[in-house]
C-alpha positions in Angstrom: 0.1 -0.1 -0.3 1.5 3.2 -0.9 1.1 6.5 1.0 1.9 9.8 0.0 2.0 13.5 0.7 2.0 16.7 -1.6 4.5 19.4 -1.2 4.1 21.7 1.1 1.4 24.7 0.4 1.1 27.0 2.9 2.4 29.3 6.2 0.0 31.4 8.0 0.9 33.5 11.6 -2.0 34.5 14.0 -1.8 36.0 17.1 -4.2 35.5 20.2 -3.6 37.3 23.6 -1.3 36.1 25.2 0.1 33.3 22.6 1.2 33.7 18.9 0.0 30.2 17.2 2.0 30.2 13.8 -0.4 28.4 11.4 0.7 26.0 8.8 -1.2 24.3 6.0 -0.2 20.7 4.7 -2.0 18.8 1.8 -2.0 15.2 2.0 -3.9 12.0 0.8 -4.7 8.6 1.3 -5.5 5.5 -0.1 -6.3 2.8 2.6 -7.1 4.4 6.4 -5.6 2.7 9.1 -7.0 2.2 13.1 -5.0 4.5 15.1 -5.4 6.2 18.7 -7.3 9.2 19.4 -4.6 11.1 21.3 -6.1 14.5 21.5 -4.6 17.6 23.9 -6.9 20.9 25.6 -5.0 23.9 26.1 -5.4 25.3 29.5 -6.2 28.9 30.0 -3.4 28.8 30.7 -23.6 65.4 85.8 -24.1 70.3 92.0 -24.9 71.0 95.6 -28.5 71.5 96.8 -28.2 75.5 96.7 -24.7 75.9 94.4 -25.5 72.6 92.2 -27.0 74.2 89.0 -29.2 70.6 88.0 -32.4 70.6 89.2 -34.3 69.0 93.0 -35.6 65.9 91.4 -32.7 65.8 89.6 -30.3 65.4 93.2 -32.0 62.4 94.4 -30.1 60.5 91.7 -26.8 61.2 91.5 -24.8 58.0 90.7 -21.2 57.6 88.9 -20.8 57.4 85.1 -20.6 53.9 83.8 -19.4 55.1 72.6 -14.7 57.6 43.2 -16.6 54.5 44.1 -14.1 51.3 43.4 -13.9 50.7 39.9 -12.1 47.5 40.5 -9.6 47.3 43.3 -7.3 44.3 43.5 -4.6 44.1 46.1 -1.4 42.5 44.4 1.4 40.8 46.2 4.3 43.2 46.1 8.3 42.0 45.3 10.1 40.6 48.3 12.5 44.3 49.4 15.0 44.7 51.6 13.8 47.3 54.0 16.0 49.7 54.8 17.0 50.6 58.5 15.2 52.7 60.4 17.8 55.3 61.6 17.5 57.5 64.7 15.9 60.8 64.8 18.0 64.0 65.5 15.8 64.4 69.1 17.0 67.6 69.3 15.8 69.2 66.9 12.0 68.6 68.7 11.1 72.0 70.0 7.7 70.5 71.1 4.4 68.2 71.0 0.9 69.6 71.3 -1.7 67.4 71.8 -5.4 68.8 71.1 -7.4 68.1 74.0 -6.0 65.5 76.3 -10.2 63.7 76.5 -12.5 63.2 73.7 -16.0 62.2 73.8 -16.7 60.4 70.8 -17.5 60.9 67.7 -14.8 63.7 68.0 -11.2 64.2 66.1 -8.0 64.7 67.9 -5.3 67.2 66.7 -1.6 66.8 67.2 1.3 69.4 65.7 4.8 68.3 66.5 7.1 71.3 65.7 10.5 70.2 64.5 13.8 72.2 63.3 13.2 75.3 62.0 11.5 74.1 58.7 14.1 74.1 56.2 14.6 70.2 56.8 13.7 68.4 53.3 11.6 65.9 55.1 8.9 64.8 52.4 6.8 63.3 55.1 5.9 62.6 58.8 4.1 60.5 60.6 3.1 59.1 64.7 3.1 56.2 65.9 0.0 55.5 68.6 -0.2 53.0 70.3 -3.3 52.0 72.6 -3.9 50.7 76.2 -4.4 47.3 74.8 -0.9 46.9 73.0 -2.4 47.7 69.4 -0.8 50.6 67.0 -1.9 53.1 64.4 0.0 55.4 61.8 -1.1 58.8 61.6 0.2 60.5 58.5 0.4 64.3 58.8 -1.8 66.5 57.1 -0.5 69.9 57.0 2.9 71.3 57.1 3.9 75.3 57.6 7.4 76.3 58.1 8.2 73.4 61.0 5.1 73.1 62.3 3.7 69.3 61.3 -0.4 69.2 61.8 -2.0 65.5 62.5 -5.9 64.7 63.1 -7.3 61.1 63.3 -10.8 60.8 63.8 -12.5 58.4 66.9 -15.5 56.6 67.0 -16.7 54.7 70.2 -15.8 51.6 69.2 -12.0 52.8 69.3 -12.4 54.0 73.2 -9.2 53.7 75.3 -6.1 55.4 76.3 -3.7 56.2 73.8 0.7 57.3 73.5 2.0 59.0 71.1 5.2 56.8 71.3 7.1 57.9 68.1 7.6 60.6 65.4 8.9 59.2 62.2 9.8 60.9 59.3 11.1 60.7 55.7 14.6 62.4 54.3 15.8 61.1 50.8 13.4 58.1 51.0 15.8 57.1 54.0 12.7 56.8 57.4 14.2 58.2 61.0 12.8 57.5 64.2 12.5 59.4 67.3 10.9 58.2 70.5 9.1 60.6 72.5 10.2 58.7 76.4 13.7 59.8 75.4 12.7 63.5 75.2 10.9 63.0 78.9 7.3 63.4 77.0 4.2 61.4 77.7 1.8 62.2 75.3 -1.3 60.7 76.5 -5.1 61.3 75.4 -8.4 59.4 76.3 -10.7 58.3 73.9 -14.5 57.9 76.4 -11.6 56.6 79.1 -9.6 59.2 81.9 -6.1 58.1 82.3 -3.9 58.1 85.0 -2.7 61.7 85.4 -5.6 63.2 84.0 -6.5 66.6 85.9 -10.0 67.3 84.5 -10.0 70.8 85.8 -10.5 74.4 84.8 -9.2 77.5 86.3 -9.5 81.2 84.9 -6.0 82.1 85.9 -4.5 79.6 83.5 -2.0 80.9 81.5 0.5 79.6 78.7 3.5 78.2 81.1 1.1 76.1 83.1 -1.1 74.9 80.8 0.6 71.7 80.2 0.4 70.6 84.3 -3.1 71.5 84.5 -4.0 69.5 81.0 -1.2 67.1 80.7 -1.8 67.5 77.0 1.0 69.9 75.6 4.6 68.5 75.8 7.0 71.5 75.3 10.7 71.7 75.6 10.5 75.8 74.1 7.3 77.5 76.1 8.0 80.3 74.2 6.9 78.7 70.7 3.2 76.9 72.8 1.2 79.9 71.3 2.5 79.0 67.8 1.1 75.5 67.8 -2.0 76.6 69.3 -3.0 79.3 66.5 -2.2 76.0 63.9 -4.9 73.6 65.9 -7.4 76.5 66.8 -7.3 77.4 62.1 -7.4 73.7 62.0 -10.5 73.1 64.8 -12.5 75.2 62.5 -12.9 72.7 60.3 -13.4 70.3 62.4 -17.0 72.1 63.9 -17.3 73.4 60.1 -18.8 69.6 59.4 -19.4 68.0 62.6 -19.6 68.9 67.1 -16.5 68.2 68.1 -15.1 68.5 71.7 -13.1 71.0 70.7 -14.6 74.7 70.7 -13.8 78.5 71.2 -12.3 77.7 75.1 -9.3 79.9 75.1 -6.6 77.8 76.4 -5.3 81.4 78.3 -8.8 82.3 78.9 -7.7 85.8 77.9 -11.0 88.4 78.2 -12.2 88.9 74.0 -13.0 92.1 72.9 -16.9 92.1 71.6 -17.7 93.8 68.7 -20.3 96.6 68.4 -22.8 94.0 66.7 -22.2 90.9 67.8 -24.4 89.1 70.1 -22.4 86.4 72.3 -24.2 83.2 74.1 -22.5 81.3 76.5 -23.5 77.3 76.9 -23.2 75.7 79.6 -22.8 71.9 79.4 -24.3 71.4 82.5 -21.4 68.9 85.1 -17.5 67.5 84.0 -14.6 65.9 85.2 -15.4 64.7 89.4 -18.6 65.3 88.5 -20.4 63.5 86.3 -24.3 64.2 87.0 -26.9 62.1 87.1 -26.9 58.5 85.1 -28.9 57.8 82.4 -31.2 54.8 81.5 -28.6 53.3 79.6 -25.6 53.7 81.8 -24.0 57.2 79.9 -23.2 60.1 82.3 -25.1 63.0 82.1 -22.2 65.4 81.6 -21.5 63.2 78.2 -24.3 64.0 77.2 -24.9 67.5 78.2 -21.8 68.2 75.7 -22.9 66.6 73.2 -26.3 68.7 72.9 -23.9 72.0 73.5 -21.8 71.2 70.7 -25.2 70.3 68.6 -26.5 73.6 69.8 -23.3 75.6 68.7 -22.9 74.7 65.7 -26.8 75.2 64.8 -26.3 79.0 66.7 -23.2 79.8 64.6 -25.3 79.7 61.4 -27.1 83.2 62.4 -25.3 86.3 61.5 -23.3 88.3 64.4 -23.2 85.8 67.1 -20.4 84.2 68.6 -20.4 81.2 71.0 -18.6 80.3 73.7 -18.4 77.2 75.8 -17.8 76.9 79.8 -16.3 73.3 79.0 -15.2 71.6 75.9 -14.6 68.1 77.4 -14.4 66.6 80.7 -13.8 68.8 83.3 -14.8 70.5 86.0 -15.0 73.6 87.3 -16.7 76.0 90.0 -20.7 77.6 89.1 -19.4 81.1 89.7 -15.8 79.8 87.4 -18.1 79.2 84.7 -20.0 82.6 84.9 -17.2 84.5 85.2 -15.5 82.8 82.3 -18.3 83.5 80.3 -18.6 87.5 81.0 -15.1 87.4 80.3 -15.6 86.5 76.7 -18.2 89.3 76.2 -21.1 87.0 77.2 -24.9 88.5 76.9 -26.2 85.8 78.2 -25.9 81.9 79.4 -27.7 79.0 79.1 -26.8 76.1 80.9 -27.7 72.8 79.4 -29.3 69.4 81.8 -30.9 66.3 82.0 -33.2 65.7 85.3 -33.8 62.4 87.0 -36.3 60.6 89.8 -35.7 57.7 90.0 -36.8 56.7 86.3 -39.7 57.8 87.0 -40.6 61.4 85.9 -41.0 62.5 82.5 -40.6 65.7 80.3 -39.3 69.0 79.7 -38.4 72.2 82.2 -36.8 75.3 82.1 -35.5 77.2 85.3 -35.0 81.5 84.6 -34.4 84.1 86.9 -36.8 85.6 90.0 -37.6 89.3 89.5 -35.5 90.2 92.1 -32.7 92.3 92.4 -32.7 93.1 88.6 -36.6 92.7 87.1 -35.3 93.0 83.8 -33.2 90.1 83.6 -36.0 88.3 85.0 -37.8 89.2 82.2 -35.5 88.8 79.8 -34.8 85.2 81.2 -38.7 83.9 81.4 -38.9 85.4 77.8 -35.8 82.9 76.4 -36.7 80.1 78.9 -40.9 80.1 76.9 -39.1 79.9 74.1 -36.7 77.1 74.1 -39.8 75.5 76.1 -41.7 75.6 72.9 -39.5 74.2 71.2 -38.7 71.3 72.8 -42.4 70.7 73.2 -43.1 70.6 69.6 -40.2 67.6 69.6 -43.3 65.8 71.7 -41.4 65.9 74.6 -44.0 66.4 77.6 -44.2 69.9 78.9 -43.3 70.5 82.7 -43.1 74.6 82.2 -41.1 76.9 82.9 -39.9 77.9 86.7 -38.1 79.9 89.4 -37.0 79.1 92.6 -35.8 81.0 95.2 -33.7 79.9 98.6 -35.4 79.0 101.2 -36.4 81.4 104.2 -33.8 79.0 106.7 -31.0 79.0 104.0 -28.0 81.0 104.6 -28.3 85.4 103.4 -25.6 85.4 101.9 -26.8 83.9 98.9 -29.5 86.4 99.1 -28.8 89.2 97.1 -27.1 93.4 97.5 -29.9 94.6 98.2 -31.6 92.0 100.7 -34.0 90.2 98.1 -34.3 86.5 98.0 -32.1 85.0 95.7 -32.4 82.6 92.4 -31.6 78.9 94.3 -29.7 77.9 91.6 -26.2 79.0 91.6 -25.7 79.4 87.8 -28.6 81.9 87.6 -27.8 83.7 90.6 -24.1 84.3 89.9 -25.2 85.4 86.2 -27.4 87.7 87.7 -24.9 89.4 90.7 -22.3 89.5 87.0 -25.4 91.4 85.2 -26.7 88.6 82.6 -29.6 86.4 82.5 -28.8 83.0 82.4 -31.7 79.4 82.2 -31.1 76.1 83.1 -32.8 73.7 80.6 -33.8 70.3 81.7 -34.5 69.0 78.3 -36.1 65.8 80.0 -35.7 63.0 82.2 -32.4 61.1 81.3 -33.0 58.1 83.9 -36.6 57.2 82.6 -36.5 54.7 79.9 -38.7 55.9 77.6 -37.7 59.7 77.9 -34.2 57.9 77.2 -35.4 56.0 74.0 -37.5 59.1 72.6 -34.6 62.0 72.9 -31.3 60.8 74.0 -30.7 57.3 72.7 -29.0 58.6 69.1 -26.9 61.4 68.0 -30.0 61.9 65.9 -32.2 62.8 68.5 -29.4 64.9 70.5 -29.0 67.0 67.6 -32.6 67.7 67.1 -32.3 69.0 71.3 -29.5 71.2 70.4 -31.1 72.9 67.7 -34.1 73.4 69.6 -32.0 75.1 71.9 -30.4 77.2 69.8 -34.0 77.9 68.0 -35.5 78.9 70.7 -32.6 81.5 71.8 -32.7 82.7 67.7 -36.6 83.0 68.3 -36.1 84.7 72.0 -33.7 87.5 70.8 -35.0 87.9 67.2 -31.8 86.9 65.3 -31.0 86.0 61.7 -29.6 83.3 59.9 -26.6 84.4 57.7 -27.5 84.1 53.7 -24.6 82.0 53.6 -25.6 78.5 54.7 -22.0 76.9 53.8 -18.7 78.2 52.4 -15.4 75.3 52.0 -12.4 75.2 49.9 -12.3 71.9 47.7 -10.7 70.3 44.9 -7.8 71.4 45.9 -4.6 70.8 43.2 -0.8 71.1 44.4 0.2 69.8 41.3 -1.6 72.0 39.1 -1.7 75.4 41.6 -5.7 75.6 41.6 -8.6 74.9 44.1 -12.5 75.5 43.9 -14.3 77.7 46.3 -17.5 76.2 47.2 -20.4 78.6 48.4 -24.0 77.5 49.1 -26.1 80.7 49.9 -29.9 80.5 52.0 -31.7 81.6 49.2 -30.2 82.6 45.6 -31.6 86.5 45.9 -28.4 87.7 46.5 -24.7 88.8 45.5 -21.9 86.6 46.3 -18.1 87.1 46.1 -14.7 86.0 46.9 -11.6 87.6 48.0 -8.5 85.4 47.7 -4.5 86.8 48.4 -1.1 85.0 49.2 -0.1 85.8 53.0 3.4 86.0 51.4 3.7 89.5 50.2 0.6 90.9 52.5 -2.1 91.6 49.8 -0.2 92.2 46.8 -2.1 89.7 44.8 -5.4 90.1 46.1 -8.2 89.3 43.7 -11.9 89.4 43.7 -13.8 86.4 42.2 -17.4 86.3 40.9 -18.7 82.9 41.3 -20.2 80.8 38.5 -23.7 79.7 39.7 -24.3 76.0 39.3 -27.3 73.3 38.4 -27.4 72.4 42.3 -27.8 76.5 43.0 -24.6 76.7 44.6 -21.9 78.9 43.6 -18.3 78.2 42.4 -15.0 80.2 42.5 -11.9 78.5 40.7 -8.6 79.7 41.9 -5.5 79.1 39.9 -2.4 80.5 41.3 -0.9 82.0 38.4 -3.1 84.6 38.9 -1.6 85.4 42.2 2.0 85.6 41.3 2.2 81.9 41.1 2.5 82.2 45.4 2.5 78.9 47.2 1.9 78.5 51.0 -1.0 80.1 53.1 -4.1 81.6 51.2 -6.7 83.7 53.0 -10.1 83.1 51.0 -13.1 85.4 52.5 -16.7 85.1 51.6 -18.6 88.2 51.2 -22.7 88.4 50.2 -24.0 91.8 49.4 -20.7 93.2 50.2 -20.7 91.5 53.6 -18.0 89.3 54.8 -19.5 86.2 56.3 -17.0 83.5 56.2 -13.3 83.6 56.1 -10.8 80.3 55.5 -7.5 79.7 54.2 -5.5 76.6 52.9 -1.6 75.9 52.4 -0.3 75.3 49.0 2.4 73.3 48.3 4.6 73.4 45.3 3.9 69.7 44.7 5.0 67.3 41.5 5.5 63.7 40.8 8.0 62.2 38.5 7.1 58.3 37.4 9.0 55.9 35.8 8.2 52.3 34.3 11.1 49.8 34.6 10.9 46.1 32.8 12.5 44.1 35.4 15.5 42.3 34.0 14.0 43.0 30.1 11.9 40.2 29.9 8.7 41.5 29.5 7.2 40.1 32.6 7.3 42.5 35.4 6.9 46.1 35.3 8.2 48.6 38.3 6.0 51.7 38.1 7.2 54.4 40.3 6.0 57.8 41.1 7.8 59.9 43.2 6.3 63.4 44.7 7.8 66.4 45.5 6.7 68.8 48.4 4.0 66.0 49.5 0.3 67.4 49.7 -0.8 67.0 53.5 -4.2 66.0 51.8 -2.4 63.0 49.7 -4.0 59.9 50.9 -2.3 57.6 48.4 -1.4 57.3 44.5 -3.1 54.9 42.5 -1.9 53.3 39.0 -4.9 52.8 37.0 -3.5 50.3 34.0 -5.0 48.6 31.2 -3.8 47.0 28.1 -5.3 49.0 24.2 -6.2 45.1 23.3 -10.0 45.4 23.8 -10.4 48.5 25.5 -10.4 48.2 29.3 -11.5 44.5 30.2 -8.5 44.1 31.9 -8.0 47.3 34.1 -6.6 47.0 37.0 -6.5 50.0 40.1 -3.6 48.9 42.2 -2.6 51.6 45.4 1.3 52.1 45.3 3.1 51.1 48.3 4.8 54.2 49.9 8.1 54.3 50.5 8.9 58.1 51.5 7.5 60.3 48.9 7.5 57.3 46.5 4.5 55.1 45.6 5.2 51.8 43.9 3.3 49.2 42.1 5.1 45.7 40.7 2.7 44.8 37.7 2.9 41.7 36.4 -0.4 40.6 35.7 -0.1 40.8 31.6 -2.7 39.7 29.8 -1.7 40.1 26.2 1.2 41.8 23.9 1.3 45.5 22.8 1.2 48.6 24.2 -0.4 49.2 28.1 -1.5 52.4 29.1 -0.7 53.9 33.0 -2.6 56.8 34.5 -1.7 57.6 38.0 -4.1 59.4 40.3 -3.6 61.5 44.0 -6.3 60.2 46.2 -7.1 63.0 48.8 -8.8 63.4 52.0 -11.6 65.3 50.7 -12.5 62.2 48.3 -11.0 63.9 45.3 -8.9 62.6 42.6 -6.4 64.6 40.8 -5.2 62.8 37.6 -1.0 63.0 37.8 -0.2 61.9 34.6 -0.1 59.0 32.0 2.1 56.5 31.0 2.5 53.2 28.5 5.0 51.0 28.1 5.1 48.0 25.4 5.2 43.8 26.1 6.9 43.1 22.4 5.7 40.0 20.7 7.9 37.0 20.5 9.0 36.0 16.7 9.9 32.9 15.0 10.6 31.2 11.9 9.0 28.5 11.3 9.1 25.4 8.2 8.4 21.6 7.2 10.6 19.4 6.9 11.5 15.7 6.1 8.2 15.2 4.1 8.7 11.2 3.8 5.8 9.9 2.2 6.0 6.6 2.2 6.4 6.9 6.4 2.9 9.6 6.6 5.9 11.7 8.3 6.8 15.2 8.4 8.8 17.7 10.7 8.2 21.1 12.3 11.0 23.5 13.3 11.0 26.7 15.0 13.5 28.5 14.6 15.3 32.1 15.2 13.4 32.9 18.3 13.5 36.1 19.3 11.5 36.3 23.0 12.4 38.6 25.9 10.4 36.8 28.5 12.3 33.4 27.2 10.9 30.0 25.7 9.3 27.8 28.6 7.6 25.8 26.1 6.2 25.7 22.3 3.1 24.0 21.6 2.2 23.2 18.5 -1.4 21.8 17.8 -2.2 19.7 14.2 -5.5 18.9 12.3 -6.6 18.1 8.9 -10.4 17.8 9.5 -12.7 20.8 9.0 -14.1 20.2 12.4 -11.2 19.7 14.1 -12.0 15.8 15.2 -8.3 15.2 14.7 -6.5 17.9 16.1 -3.7 16.8 18.3 -1.2 19.1 20.5 2.6 18.4 20.8 5.0 20.0 22.5 7.9 20.7 20.8 11.8 19.5 22.1 14.2 21.8 21.9 17.6 20.4 19.8 20.8 21.4 20.2 20.8 23.7 17.5 18.6 25.8 19.7 15.2 25.4 17.4 12.5 23.8 18.2 10.9 20.3 16.5 8.1 18.1 16.4 7.4 14.9 14.8 3.9 14.9 13.2 2.4 11.5 11.7 -0.8 11.1 10.3 -1.1 8.2 12.2 -1.8 10.6 15.4 -4.9 12.0 12.4 -7.1 8.8 12.0 -5.0 9.0 8.6 -7.2 12.1 7.1 -5.8 13.4 4.0 -6.4 16.9 2.3 -4.3 20.1 3.7 -3.2 20.0 7.3 -3.0 23.2 9.6 -0.1 23.8 11.8 -0.3 26.3 14.7 2.7 27.3 16.9 1.8 28.6 20.2 4.6 30.3 22.6 
């Protein structure tokens, strides 16, 4: 029986994703088929005392101890093992001081820190704090802002994070080298509590506090150079306004130095007095939370709402879990120019009482203050009753005839029973005590105190009552904020929201660098959502960097002042073909003058083949001022796109640049040799292979039938001369005759 082959006819080269098949057609004829074995393969894809206490009579029976871009696709890739650089000892002598914003937080709240390091000329690319909790766990807090030698840090804490924390280390990077300074080596014990007091914490307040003894009293300012403390306080106070604009916090206008403030002619100053605090927790509520904790929260919400009214300034008699005498609270309020004082409380009666009541001054000694207080009390009571709280009315209470006559007023008339009201009247202002509801009653607690939203409603009700009593009007400007700050191109956006559109809004911006030589007035553009947008560009301000002042005017009156730090930031990205093997690419984005608001840098990577079906968003691993991605998830040959994005702490994203790299497709030659008509065999020879990634295996599928029912996958064997060879026999293909097709996959 004679078998024979016609000569080699054609060579076809194809491309598929990762593999590059080479197709050859061979024509064959057959006379008498011989039974053969089918050996096909598959390709695998590949809370006070009876007279001095400002708590109601019912409450005195129940004082107890106080028992918290939408991701597109995100893939975390395993980074290649790198030899970690040794962390070196930092220059301890350069730590001027370290400042903790408040020693005690009631959540939700945000803690702030300021480190003064050197003179500001150090080439520090980033700084972070190592903070250890009393359970042994640690966290890192990156600096969010820098002004000269001052580094500003902040972090929000939730109830779940209650505990005592210590800042143990300062770490910083210079030229990609990390340095460490252990604060205990400097005698610094920087502690703060989150819903928890700690040993050494002193909850006290005095009008005589000075900048020199703050650290002794609060235990939160650790200073190596006390002459510099004022600078740190100024920075923190500037940042505090950002927090209060968003949510109530434990920080307020209480000056560390308690110096008297001058009062503007048209300014109305309201003192809010969150009842109890420190060693006096007040009553214990139904849930076990202290009265002092909740009164502070209500006061903060009230403050937040009051600050939406025109020509209003709010002062707080305490801003954390601290204690002070009632006369001290009044003295402080008056020193700040207060026109009225509202003391915020919760009632208690062994769980049996319900409802709201407000105490106001009697008509003795200063009948005008009695009348003022009566009106204020009624207005606040009206708002609380409107929330559904049972109405217990507004009330006065005088001292009893048998009480110490020293509690009477100077004219001999009976004094007010409650110390906060009596002391306020003696110092010339009206004061009221608001007992919002009974915190130890299950119904009152659950209906009015059991959530932040309910506490906020109480605060807003108090504020609305105060506004109604004094005819306060809301500012036409509802909000103003700086958003979308881009330090890389020197731009930011000022977004203003008006209460109604019948006003004219303007924004004035200038740099502090050279006075107001670059001041510019912007006319914001109204947006579809009703807001007004002004777009800032440093090119309109002599290309200055540093601190910019932003003022918003409505109808010619300035209603809001803000500021921001603009950095002269730039980035450089390199893409390295590691080992020139086309299998792993190292993408490094380095940032000069890292913005304080920068959270992370992501690399968006995809191939041009089939659109963005293989798009990956990868967060770069930070090393000093660089972010590095090792990318090896390669799906095809050809061009790959890499877009660099900076994620900022306001949620915005900034595109920093677009880059590409290419994976070259391997090439090779193929030919048919040794066609043996008698044996029904031929050789497929692959030579001149050019592949950056090398050759792990060459697969050669061969078939004759149109439906490929006779396909056989061969693995080419490497020859001594560097070529690869496959020996094909028609016996492996059902002895089919006709055109044989051959692909090669590398």
